[in-house]
PDB file of N, CA, C and O in Angstrom:
ATOM      1  N   MET A   1     134.195  78.955 100.193  1.00  0.00           N
ATOM      2  CA  MET A   1     134.262  78.115 101.607  1.00  0.00           C
ATOM      3  C   MET A   1     132.419  78.079 101.614  1.00  0.00           C
ATOM      4  O   MET A   1     131.817  77.017 101.773  1.00  0.00           O
ATOM      5  N   THR A   2     131.955  78.945 101.484  1.00  0.00           N
ATOM      6  CA  THR A   2     130.313  79.037 102.268  1.00  0.00           C
ATOM      7  C   THR A   2     129.851  78.062 101.138  1.00  0.00           C
ATOM      8  O   THR A   2     129.345  77.049 101.620  1.00  0.00           O
ATOM      9  N   ARG A   3     129.883  78.078  99.608  1.00  0.00           N
ATOM     10  CA  ARG A   3     129.221  77.281  98.912  1.00  0.00           C
ATOM     11  C   ARG A   3     129.638  75.922  98.781  1.00  0.00           C
ATOM     12  O   ARG A   3     128.884  74.997  98.476  1.00  0.00           O
ATOM     13  N   VAL A   4     131.002  75.814  99.050  1.00  0.00           N
ATOM     14  CA  VAL A   4     131.234  74.118  99.660  1.00  0.00           C
ATOM     15  C   VAL A   4     130.580  73.533 100.680  1.00  0.00           C
ATOM     16  O   VAL A   4     129.908  72.508 100.573  1.00  0.00           O
ATOM     17  N   MET A   5     130.816  74.368 102.014  1.00  0.00           N
ATOM     18  CA  MET A   5     130.047  73.710 102.654  1.00  0.00           C
ATOM     19  C   MET A   5     128.665  73.641 102.511  1.00  0.00           C
ATOM     20  O   MET A   5     128.213  72.580 102.943  1.00  0.00           O
ATOM     21  N   ALA A   6     127.647  74.583 101.949  1.00  0.00           N
ATOM     22  CA  ALA A   6     126.231  74.445 101.837  1.00  0.00           C
ATOM     23  C   ALA A   6     125.802  73.498 100.766  1.00  0.00           C
ATOM     24  O   ALA A   6     124.660  73.135 100.483  1.00  0.00           O
ATOM     25  N   LYS A   7     127.194  73.099 100.108  1.00  0.00           N
ATOM     26  CA  LYS A   7     127.026  71.582  99.134  1.00  0.00           C
ATOM     27  C   LYS A   7     126.967  70.358  99.928  1.00  0.00           C
ATOM     28  O   LYS A   7     126.313  69.319  99.830  1.00  0.00           O
ATOM     29  N   GLU A   8     128.075  70.903 100.955  1.00  0.00           N
ATOM     30  CA  GLU A   8     128.516  69.443 101.704  1.00  0.00           C
ATOM     31  C   GLU A   8     127.007  68.905 102.867  1.00  0.00           C
ATOM     32  O   GLU A   8     126.588  67.757 103.014  1.00  0.00           O
ATOM     33  N   LEU A   9     126.437  70.298 103.589  1.00  0.00           N
ATOM     34  CA  LEU A   9     125.683  70.004 104.415  1.00  0.00           C
ATOM     35  C   LEU A   9     124.300  70.062 103.618  1.00  0.00           C
ATOM     36  O   LEU A   9     123.464  69.370 104.200  1.00  0.00           O
ATOM     37  N   GLY A  10     123.916  70.531 102.735  1.00  0.00           N
ATOM     38  CA  GLY A  10     122.664  70.179 102.202  1.00  0.00           C
ATOM     39  C   GLY A  10     121.668  69.054 102.144  1.00  0.00           C
ATOM     40  O   GLY A  10     120.438  69.088 102.115  1.00  0.00           O
ATOM     41  N   SER A  11     122.541  68.016 102.133  1.00  0.00           N
ATOM     42  CA  SER A  11     121.657  67.109 102.392  1.00  0.00           C
ATOM     43  C   SER A  11     121.077  66.674 103.822  1.00  0.00           C
ATOM     44  O   SER A  11     120.050  66.008 103.949  1.00  0.00           O
ATOM     45  N   SER A  12     121.825  67.110 104.820  1.00  0.00           N
ATOM     46  CA  SER A  12     121.307  67.091 105.992  1.00  0.00           C
ATOM     47  C   SER A  12     120.175  68.343 106.573  1.00  0.00           C
ATOM     48  O   SER A  12     119.643  68.536 107.666  1.00  0.00           O
ATOM     49  N   GLN A  13     120.133  68.904 105.526  1.00  0.00           N
ATOM     50  CA  GLN A  13     119.019  70.040 105.744  1.00  0.00           C
ATOM     51  C   GLN A  13     119.400  71.274 106.218  1.00  0.00           C
ATOM     52  O   GLN A  13     118.569  72.144 106.478  1.00  0.00           O
ATOM     53  N   ILE A  14     120.926  71.467 106.390  1.00  0.00           N
ATOM     54  CA  ILE A  14     121.689  72.362 106.758  1.00  0.00           C
ATOM     55  C   ILE A  14     121.986  73.536 106.009  1.00  0.00           C
ATOM     56  O   ILE A  14     122.659  73.480 104.980  1.00  0.00           O
ATOM     57  N   THR A  15     121.478  74.702 106.511  1.00  0.00           N
ATOM     58  CA  THR A  15     122.206  75.738 105.382  1.00  0.00           C
ATOM     59  C   THR A  15     123.186  76.547 105.859  1.00  0.00           C
ATOM     60  O   THR A  15     123.453  76.674 107.055  1.00  0.00           O
ATOM     61  N   VAL A  16     123.841  77.209 104.775  1.00  0.00           N
ATOM     62  CA  VAL A  16     125.158  77.722 104.727  1.00  0.00           C
ATOM     63  C   VAL A  16     125.639  79.135 104.427  1.00  0.00           C
ATOM     64  O   VAL A  16     126.684  79.230 103.783  1.00  0.00           O
ATOM     65  N   ASN A  17     125.017  80.234 104.806  1.00  0.00           N
ATOM     66  CA  ASN A  17     125.709  81.571 104.470  1.00  0.00           C
ATOM     67  C   ASN A  17     126.403  82.593 105.320  1.00  0.00           C
ATOM     68  O   ASN A  17     126.652  82.584 106.526  1.00  0.00           O
ATOM     69  N   CYS A  18     126.658  83.505 104.352  1.00  0.00           N
ATOM     70  CA  CYS A  18     127.576  84.348 104.864  1.00  0.00           C
ATOM     71  C   CYS A  18     127.210  85.997 105.003  1.00  0.00           C
ATOM     72  O   CYS A  18     126.413  86.587 104.274  1.00  0.00           O
ATOM     73  N   ILE A  19     127.760  86.424 105.793  1.00  0.00           N
ATOM     74  CA  ILE A  19     127.119  87.952 105.636  1.00  0.00           C
ATOM     75  C   ILE A  19     128.405  88.683 105.966  1.00  0.00           C
ATOM     76  O   ILE A  19     129.090  88.526 106.977  1.00  0.00           O
ATOM     77  N   MET A  20     128.642  89.574 104.866  1.00  0.00           N
ATOM     78  CA  MET A  20     129.792  90.419 104.308  1.00  0.00           C
ATOM     79  C   MET A  20     129.346  91.892 104.605  1.00  0.00           C
ATOM     80  O   MET A  20     128.737  92.587 103.792  1.00  0.00           O
ATOM     81  N   PRO A  21     129.757  92.329 105.987  1.00  0.00           N
ATOM     82  CA  PRO A  21     129.324  93.845 106.644  1.00  0.00           C
ATOM     83  C   PRO A  21     130.614  94.740 105.822  1.00  0.00           C
ATOM     84  O   PRO A  21     131.616  94.276 105.277  1.00  0.00           O
ATOM     85  N   GLY A  22     130.299  95.791 105.921  1.00  0.00           N
ATOM     86  CA  GLY A  22     131.198  96.887 105.578  1.00  0.00           C
ATOM     87  C   GLY A  22     131.841  97.378 106.920  1.00  0.00           C
ATOM     88  O   GLY A  22     131.997  96.698 107.934  1.00  0.00           O
ATOM     89  N   LEU A  23     132.166  98.623 106.740  1.00  0.00           N
ATOM     90  CA  LEU A  23     133.104  99.434 107.813  1.00  0.00           C
ATOM     91  C   LEU A  23     131.776  99.546 108.659  1.00  0.00           C
ATOM     92  O   LEU A  23     130.742 100.173 108.426  1.00  0.00           O
ATOM     93  N   THR A  24     132.183  98.634 109.848  1.00  0.00           N
ATOM     94  CA  THR A  24     130.849  99.009 110.850  1.00  0.00           C
ATOM     95  C   THR A  24     131.193  99.387 112.243  1.00  0.00           C
ATOM     96  O   THR A  24     131.768  98.477 112.841  1.00  0.00           O
ATOM     97  N   LYS A  25     131.022 100.380 112.873  1.00  0.00           N
ATOM     98  CA  LYS A  25     131.405 101.051 113.730  1.00  0.00           C
ATOM     99  C   LYS A  25     130.728 100.318 115.422  1.00  0.00           C
ATOM    100  O   LYS A  25     129.607 100.269 115.929  1.00  0.00           O
ATOM    101  N   THR A  26     131.887  99.926 115.772  1.00  0.00           N
ATOM    102  CA  THR A  26     131.530  98.759 117.321  1.00  0.00           C
ATOM    103  C   THR A  26     132.625  99.963 118.406  1.00  0.00           C
ATOM    104  O   THR A  26     133.234 101.020 118.243  1.00  0.00           O
ATOM    105  N   GLU A  27     132.400  99.123 119.346  1.00  0.00           N
ATOM    106  CA  GLU A  27     133.126  99.690 120.883  1.00  0.00           C
ATOM    107  C   GLU A  27     134.311  99.398 120.506  1.00  0.00           C
ATOM    108  O   GLU A  27     135.169 100.094 121.050  1.00  0.00           O
ATOM    109  N   VAL A  28     134.732  98.545 119.697  1.00  0.00           N
ATOM    110  CA  VAL A  28     136.426  97.735 119.834  1.00  0.00           C
ATOM    111  C   VAL A  28     136.793  98.907 118.823  1.00  0.00           C
ATOM    112  O   VAL A  28     136.119  99.236 117.847  1.00  0.00           O
ATOM    113  N   GLU A  29     138.305  99.621 119.353  1.00  0.00           N
ATOM    114  CA  GLU A  29     138.842 100.417 118.902  1.00  0.00           C
ATOM    115  C   GLU A  29     139.375 100.404 117.426  1.00  0.00           C
ATOM    116  O   GLU A  29     139.900  99.328 117.137  1.00  0.00           O
ATOM    117  N   ASN A  30     139.369 101.323 116.438  1.00  0.00           N
ATOM    118  CA  ASN A  30     139.809 101.117 115.193  1.00  0.00           C
ATOM    119  C   ASN A  30     141.051 101.832 114.800  1.00  0.00           C
ATOM    120  O   ASN A  30     141.110 102.925 114.237  1.00  0.00           O
ATOM    121  N   VAL A  31     142.110 101.012 115.200  1.00  0.00           N
ATOM    122  CA  VAL A  31     143.224 101.504 115.002  1.00  0.00           C
ATOM    123  C   VAL A  31     143.658 101.480 113.654  1.00  0.00           C
ATOM    124  O   VAL A  31     143.575 100.503 112.911  1.00  0.00           O
ATOM    125  N   GLY A  32     144.119 102.578 113.368  1.00  0.00           N
ATOM    126  CA  GLY A  32     144.824 102.783 111.780  1.00  0.00           C
ATOM    127  C   GLY A  32     143.663 103.484 111.053  1.00  0.00           C
ATOM    128  O   GLY A  32     143.951 104.232 110.119  1.00  0.00           O
ATOM    129  N   ARG A  33     141.868 103.236 111.537  1.00  0.00           N
ATOM    130  CA  ARG A  33     141.154 104.328 110.563  1.00  0.00           C
ATOM    131  C   ARG A  33     141.260 105.454 110.905  1.00  0.00           C
ATOM    132  O   ARG A  33     141.056 105.777 112.076  1.00  0.00           O
ATOM    133  N   THR A  34     141.655 106.450 109.827  1.00  0.00           N
ATOM    134  CA  THR A  34     141.725 107.559 109.860  1.00  0.00           C
ATOM    135  C   THR A  34     140.467 108.287 109.675  1.00  0.00           C
ATOM    136  O   THR A  34     139.547 107.660 109.150  1.00  0.00           O
ATOM    137  N   GLN A  35     140.267 109.535 110.025  1.00  0.00           N
ATOM    138  CA  GLN A  35     138.995 110.157 109.398  1.00  0.00           C
ATOM    139  C   GLN A  35     139.095 110.317 107.964  1.00  0.00           C
ATOM    140  O   GLN A  35     138.036 110.157 107.357  1.00  0.00           O
ATOM    141  N   GLU A  36     140.063 110.579 107.321  1.00  0.00           N
ATOM    142  CA  GLU A  36     139.916 110.450 106.173  1.00  0.00           C
ATOM    143  C   GLU A  36     139.676 109.196 105.454  1.00  0.00           C
ATOM    144  O   GLU A  36     139.016 109.288 104.419  1.00  0.00           O
ATOM    145  N   PHE A  37     140.075 108.094 105.801  1.00  0.00           N
ATOM    146  CA  PHE A  37     139.701 106.581 105.154  1.00  0.00           C
ATOM    147  C   PHE A  37     138.135 106.469 105.631  1.00  0.00           C
ATOM    148  O   PHE A  37     137.349 106.088 104.763  1.00  0.00           O
ATOM    149  N   MET A  38     137.644 106.748 106.845  1.00  0.00           N
ATOM    150  CA  MET A  38     136.287 106.846 107.146  1.00  0.00           C
ATOM    151  C   MET A  38     135.328 107.513 106.143  1.00  0.00           C
ATOM    152  O   MET A  38     134.304 107.074 105.619  1.00  0.00           O
ATOM    153  N   SER A  39     136.118 109.019 105.996  1.00  0.00           N
ATOM    154  CA  SER A  39     135.128 109.606 104.812  1.00  0.00           C
ATOM    155  C   SER A  39     135.325 109.338 103.300  1.00  0.00           C
ATOM    156  O   SER A  39     134.623 109.801 102.401  1.00  0.00           O
ATOM    157  N   LYS A  40     136.283 108.601 103.176  1.00  0.00           N
ATOM    158  CA  LYS A  40     136.690 108.394 101.601  1.00  0.00           C
ATOM    159  C   LYS A  40     135.343 106.926 101.532  1.00  0.00           C
ATOM    160  O   LYS A  40     134.599 106.733 100.571  1.00  0.00           O
ATOM    161  N   VAL A  41     135.367 106.165 102.712  1.00  0.00           N
ATOM    162  CA  VAL A  41     134.099 104.949 102.979  1.00  0.00           C
ATOM    163  C   VAL A  41     132.876 105.266 102.497  1.00  0.00           C
ATOM    164  O   VAL A  41     132.228 104.751 101.586  1.00  0.00           O
ATOM    165  N   ILE A  42     132.595 106.330 103.335  1.00  0.00           N
ATOM    166  CA  ILE A  42     131.588 106.893 103.606  1.00  0.00           C
ATOM    167  C   ILE A  42     130.726 107.540 102.441  1.00  0.00           C
ATOM    168  O   ILE A  42     129.502 107.495 102.315  1.00  0.00           O
ATOM    169  N   ASP A  43     131.739 108.204 101.553  1.00  0.00           N
ATOM    170  CA  ASP A  43     131.529 108.842 100.350  1.00  0.00           C
ATOM    171  C   ASP A  43     131.306 107.755  99.212  1.00  0.00           C
ATOM    172  O   ASP A  43     130.737 107.973  98.143  1.00  0.00           O
ATOM    173  N   SER A  44     131.800 106.663  99.586  1.00  0.00           N
ATOM    174  CA  SER A  44     131.703 105.701  98.307  1.00  0.00           C
ATOM    175  C   SER A  44     130.611 104.637  98.143  1.00  0.00           C
ATOM    176  O   SER A  44     130.432 103.861  97.204  1.00  0.00           O
ATOM    177  N   GLN A  45     129.805 104.814  99.485  1.00  0.00           N
ATOM    178  CA  GLN A  45     128.563 104.650  99.982  1.00  0.00           C
ATOM    179  C   GLN A  45     127.146 105.112  99.530  1.00  0.00           C
ATOM    180  O   GLN A  45     126.726 106.240  99.792  1.00  0.00           O
ATOM    181  N   ALA A  46     126.408 104.155  98.817  1.00  0.00           N
ATOM    182  CA  ALA A  46     124.368 104.885  98.552  1.00  0.00           C
ATOM    183  C   ALA A  46     124.210 105.418  99.840  1.00  0.00           C
ATOM    184  O   ALA A  46     123.957 106.620  99.907  1.00  0.00           O
ATOM    185  N   ILE A  47     124.318 104.698 100.996  1.00  0.00           N
ATOM    186  CA  ILE A  47     123.819 105.020 102.009  1.00  0.00           C
ATOM    187  C   ILE A  47     125.097 105.843 103.040  1.00  0.00           C
ATOM    188  O   ILE A  47     125.918 105.210 103.703  1.00  0.00           O
ATOM    189  N   LYS A  48     125.010 107.639 102.969  1.00  0.00           N
ATOM    190  CA  LYS A  48     126.244 108.126 103.703  1.00  0.00           C
ATOM    191  C   LYS A  48     126.405 108.160 104.774  1.00  0.00           C
ATOM    192  O   LYS A  48     126.667 109.259 105.264  1.00  0.00           O
ATOM    193  N   ARG A  49     126.323 106.959 105.659  1.00  0.00           N
ATOM    194  CA  ARG A  49     126.365 106.920 106.823  1.00  0.00           C
ATOM    195  C   ARG A  49     127.738 105.791 107.261  1.00  0.00           C
ATOM    196  O   ARG A  49     128.262 104.970 106.507  1.00  0.00           O
ATOM    197  N   ILE A  50     128.087 106.071 108.715  1.00  0.00           N
ATOM    198  CA  ILE A  50     128.708 104.494 109.071  1.00  0.00           C
ATOM    199  C   ILE A  50     127.544 103.238 109.609  1.00  0.00           C
ATOM    200  O   ILE A  50     126.530 103.481 110.264  1.00  0.00           O
ATOM    201  N   GLU A  51     127.881 102.200 109.256  1.00  0.00           N
ATOM    202  CA  GLU A  51     127.261 101.194 109.534  1.00  0.00           C
ATOM    203  C   GLU A  51     127.398 100.754 110.899  1.00  0.00           C
ATOM    204  O   GLU A  51     128.512 100.683 111.417  1.00  0.00           O
ATOM    205  N   THR A  52     126.043 100.368 111.693  1.00  0.00           N
ATOM    206  CA  THR A  52     126.198  99.968 112.962  1.00  0.00           C
ATOM    207  C   THR A  52     125.911  98.699 112.948  1.00  0.00           C
ATOM    208  O   THR A  52     125.424  98.324 111.882  1.00  0.00           O
ATOM    209  N   PRO A  53     126.072  97.696 113.964  1.00  0.00           N
ATOM    210  CA  PRO A  53     125.483  96.388 114.483  1.00  0.00           C
ATOM    211  C   PRO A  53     123.865  96.359 114.309  1.00  0.00           C
ATOM    212  O   PRO A  53     123.328  95.285 114.040  1.00  0.00           O
ATOM    213  N   ASP A  54     123.497  96.920 114.382  1.00  0.00           N
ATOM    214  CA  ASP A  54     121.710  97.193 114.153  1.00  0.00           C
ATOM    215  C   ASP A  54     121.570  97.420 112.743  1.00  0.00           C
ATOM    216  O   ASP A  54     120.408  97.401 112.339  1.00  0.00           O
ATOM    217  N   ASP A  55     122.460  97.627 111.908  1.00  0.00           N
ATOM    218  CA  ASP A  55     122.047  97.329 110.582  1.00  0.00           C
ATOM    219  C   ASP A  55     122.005  96.333 109.988  1.00  0.00           C
ATOM    220  O   ASP A  55     121.311  96.206 108.979  1.00  0.00           O
ATOM    221  N   LEU A  56     122.817  95.300 110.532  1.00  0.00           N
ATOM    222  CA  LEU A  56     123.218  93.885 110.230  1.00  0.00           C
ATOM    223  C   LEU A  56     121.828  93.016 110.693  1.00  0.00           C
ATOM    224  O   LEU A  56     121.554  91.934 110.172  1.00  0.00           O
ATOM    225  N   LEU A  57     121.124  93.549 111.580  1.00  0.00           N
ATOM    226  CA  LEU A  57     120.043  92.897 112.491  1.00  0.00           C
ATOM    227  C   LEU A  57     119.105  92.292 111.677  1.00  0.00           C
ATOM    228  O   LEU A  57     118.688  91.233 112.145  1.00  0.00           O
ATOM    229  N   GLY A  58     118.557  92.670 110.435  1.00  0.00           N
ATOM    230  CA  GLY A  58     117.714  92.305 109.352  1.00  0.00           C
ATOM    231  C   GLY A  58     117.953  91.201 108.995  1.00  0.00           C
ATOM    232  O   GLY A  58     117.258  90.195 109.138  1.00  0.00           O
ATOM    233  N   THR A  59     119.480  91.369 108.249  1.00  0.00           N
ATOM    234  CA  THR A  59     120.061  90.310 107.371  1.00  0.00           C
ATOM    235  C   THR A  59     120.386  88.893 108.505  1.00  0.00           C
ATOM    236  O   THR A  59     120.305  87.736 108.092  1.00  0.00           O
ATOM    237  N   VAL A  60     120.684  89.167 109.678  1.00  0.00           N
ATOM    238  CA  VAL A  60     121.121  87.992 110.716  1.00  0.00           C
ATOM    239  C   VAL A  60     119.702  87.516 111.197  1.00  0.00           C
ATOM    240  O   VAL A  60     119.780  86.476 111.852  1.00  0.00           O
ATOM    241  N   LEU A  61     118.289  88.055 111.029  1.00  0.00           N
ATOM    242  CA  LEU A  61     117.065  87.253 111.495  1.00  0.00           C
ATOM    243  C   LEU A  61     116.691  86.620 110.554  1.00  0.00           C
ATOM    244  O   LEU A  61     116.550  85.401 110.646  1.00  0.00           O
ATOM    245  N   PHE A  62     116.383  87.441 109.167  1.00  0.00           N
ATOM    246  CA  PHE A  62     116.258  86.736 108.176  1.00  0.00           C
ATOM    247  C   PHE A  62     116.684  85.009 108.100  1.00  0.00           C
ATOM    248  O   PHE A  62     115.945  84.043 108.286  1.00  0.00           O
ATOM    249  N   LEU A  63     118.227  85.045 107.739  1.00  0.00           N
ATOM    250  CA  LEU A  63     118.979  84.244 107.984  1.00  0.00           C
ATOM    251  C   LEU A  63     118.787  82.857 108.822  1.00  0.00           C
ATOM    252  O   LEU A  63     118.917  81.693 108.445  1.00  0.00           O
ATOM    253  N   ALA A  64     118.403  83.441 110.196  1.00  0.00           N
ATOM    254  CA  ALA A  64     118.112  82.537 111.472  1.00  0.00           C
ATOM    255  C   ALA A  64     116.112  81.815 111.082  1.00  0.00           C
ATOM    256  O   ALA A  64     115.496  80.806 111.422  1.00  0.00           O
ATOM    257  N   SER A  65     115.806  82.973 110.280  1.00  0.00           N
ATOM    258  CA  SER A  65     114.294  82.145 110.230  1.00  0.00           C
ATOM    259  C   SER A  65     113.947  81.111 109.389  1.00  0.00           C
ATOM    260  O   SER A  65     114.709  80.546 108.605  1.00  0.00           O
ATOM    261  N   THR A  66     112.727  80.864 109.575  1.00  0.00           N
ATOM    262  CA  THR A  66     112.393  79.854 108.333  1.00  0.00           C
ATOM    263  C   THR A  66     112.010  80.424 106.786  1.00  0.00           C
ATOM    264  O   THR A  66     111.858  79.627 105.860  1.00  0.00           O
ATOM    265  N   ALA A  67     111.886  81.705 106.622  1.00  0.00           N
ATOM    266  CA  ALA A  67     111.901  82.381 105.811  1.00  0.00           C
ATOM    267  C   ALA A  67     112.973  82.365 104.712  1.00  0.00           C
ATOM    268  O   ALA A  67     112.765  82.669 103.537  1.00  0.00           O
ATOM    269  N   SER A  68     114.140  81.975 105.233  1.00  0.00           N
ATOM    270  CA  SER A  68     115.442  81.347 104.322  1.00  0.00           C
ATOM    271  C   SER A  68     115.854  79.997 104.495  1.00  0.00           C
ATOM    272  O   SER A  68     117.022  79.612 104.458  1.00  0.00           O
ATOM    273  N   ASP A  69     114.617  79.135 104.728  1.00  0.00           N
ATOM    274  CA  ASP A  69     115.061  77.896 104.711  1.00  0.00           C
ATOM    275  C   ASP A  69     115.526  77.225 103.426  1.00  0.00           C
ATOM    276  O   ASP A  69     116.086  76.132 103.496  1.00  0.00           O
ATOM    277  N   PHE A  70     115.283  77.944 102.024  1.00  0.00           N
ATOM    278  CA  PHE A  70     115.787  76.974 101.038  1.00  0.00           C
ATOM    279  C   PHE A  70     116.765  78.462 100.300  1.00  0.00           C
ATOM    280  O   PHE A  70     116.926  78.577  99.085  1.00  0.00           O
ATOM    281  N   VAL A  71     117.370  79.573 101.432  1.00  0.00           N
ATOM    282  CA  VAL A  71     118.573  79.770 100.867  1.00  0.00           C
ATOM    283  C   VAL A  71     119.761  79.373 101.138  1.00  0.00           C
ATOM    284  O   VAL A  71     119.984  79.544 102.337  1.00  0.00           O
ATOM    285  N   THR A  72     120.907  78.780 100.414  1.00  0.00           N
ATOM    286  CA  THR A  72     121.855  78.810 101.303  1.00  0.00           C
ATOM    287  C   THR A  72     123.184  78.765 100.229  1.00  0.00           C
ATOM    288  O   THR A  72     122.929  78.773  99.025  1.00  0.00           O
ATOM    289  N   GLY A  73     124.436  78.723 100.627  1.00  0.00           N
ATOM    290  CA  GLY A  73     125.437  79.328  99.642  1.00  0.00           C
ATOM    291  C   GLY A  73     125.716  80.777  99.527  1.00  0.00           C
ATOM    292  O   GLY A  73     126.259  81.185  98.500  1.00  0.00           O
ATOM    293  N   GLN A  74     125.463  81.432 100.287  1.00  0.00           N
ATOM    294  CA  GLN A  74     125.025  82.914  99.408  1.00  0.00           C
ATOM    295  C   GLN A  74     125.845  83.585 100.436  1.00  0.00           C
ATOM    296  O   GLN A  74     125.770  83.348 101.642  1.00  0.00           O
ATOM    297  N   SER A  75     126.775  84.590  99.777  1.00  0.00           N
ATOM    298  CA  SER A  75     127.028  85.656 100.367  1.00  0.00           C
ATOM    299  C   SER A  75     126.258  86.621  99.923  1.00  0.00           C
ATOM    300  O   SER A  75     125.882  86.862  98.776  1.00  0.00           O
ATOM    301  N   LEU A  76     125.863  87.643 101.827  1.00  0.00           N
ATOM    302  CA  LEU A  76     125.079  88.702 101.578  1.00  0.00           C
ATOM    303  C   LEU A  76     125.801  89.847 101.689  1.00  0.00           C
ATOM    304  O   LEU A  76     126.578  89.777 102.641  1.00  0.00           O
ATOM    305  N   ILE A  77     125.855  90.894 101.082  1.00  0.00           N
ATOM    306  CA  ILE A  77     126.962  91.753 101.306  1.00  0.00           C
ATOM    307  C   ILE A  77     125.908  93.120 101.615  1.00  0.00           C
ATOM    308  O   ILE A  77     125.059  93.533 100.825  1.00  0.00           O
ATOM    309  N   VAL A  78     126.239  93.744 103.116  1.00  0.00           N
ATOM    310  CA  VAL A  78     125.172  94.382 103.875  1.00  0.00           C
ATOM    311  C   VAL A  78     126.251  95.750 104.083  1.00  0.00           C
ATOM    312  O   VAL A  78     126.668  95.859 105.236  1.00  0.00           O
ATOM    313  N   ASP A  79     126.736  96.786 103.105  1.00  0.00           N
ATOM    314  CA  ASP A  79     127.655  97.462 103.210  1.00  0.00           C
ATOM    315  C   ASP A  79     127.385  98.964 102.767  1.00  0.00           C
ATOM    316  O   ASP A  79     128.222  99.794 102.411  1.00  0.00           O
ATOM    317  N   GLY A  80     125.820  99.125 102.895  1.00  0.00           N
ATOM    318  CA  GLY A  80     125.630 100.475 102.540  1.00  0.00           C
ATOM    319  C   GLY A  80     125.880 100.881 101.440  1.00  0.00           C
ATOM    320  O   GLY A  80     126.308 102.035 101.409  1.00  0.00           O
ATOM    321  N   GLY A  81     125.752 100.245 100.280  1.00  0.00           N
ATOM    322  CA  GLY A  81     126.085 100.209  98.944  1.00  0.00           C
ATOM    323  C   GLY A  81     127.163 100.831  98.554  1.00  0.00           C
ATOM    324  O   GLY A  81     127.254 102.039  98.337  1.00  0.00           O
ATOM    325  N   ILE A  82     128.200  99.837  98.433  1.00  0.00           N
ATOM    326  CA  ILE A  82     129.945 100.381  98.402  1.00  0.00           C
ATOM    327  C   ILE A  82     129.897 100.523  96.767  1.00  0.00           C
ATOM    328  O   ILE A  82     129.254  99.823  95.984  1.00  0.00           O
ATOM    329  N   VAL A  83     130.762 101.629  96.477  1.00  0.00           N
ATOM    330  CA  VAL A  83     130.796 101.507  94.972  1.00  0.00           C
ATOM    331  C   VAL A  83     132.602 102.567  94.966  1.00  0.00           C
ATOM    332  O   VAL A  83     132.774 103.769  95.169  1.00  0.00           O
ATOM    333  N   PHE A  84     133.549 101.553  94.672  1.00  0.00           N
ATOM    334  CA  PHE A  84     134.771 102.370  94.914  1.00  0.00           C
ATOM    335  C   PHE A  84     134.844 102.783  93.249  1.00  0.00           C
ATOM    336  O   PHE A  84     134.796 102.063  92.252  1.00  0.00           O
ATOM    337  N   SER A  85     134.954 103.982  93.372  1.00  0.00           N
ATOM    338  CA  SER A  85     135.320 104.728  91.708  1.00  0.00           C
ATOM    339  C   SER A  85     136.570 104.873  91.830  1.00  0.00           C
ATOM    340  O   SER A  85     137.228 105.357  90.910  1.00  0.00           O
TER     341      SER A  85
END
């Protein structure tokens, strides 16, 4: 969907990108996320902690800035380097 929208809107100089966050700690209750599940996710990450909304801020600011004017159709994974084995 991101790539199709980027293709459709590119001629209007509109960029379309997607941020794909990992397990993010928010004030919303995480129903069904057990401590065991959370530990498994953290163990699978290169950065061994829960992601916070602030961890997404740099990516959002980059995509909202002129530094990303020629970036379109991309899905940026921001998940602390998850590799499930």
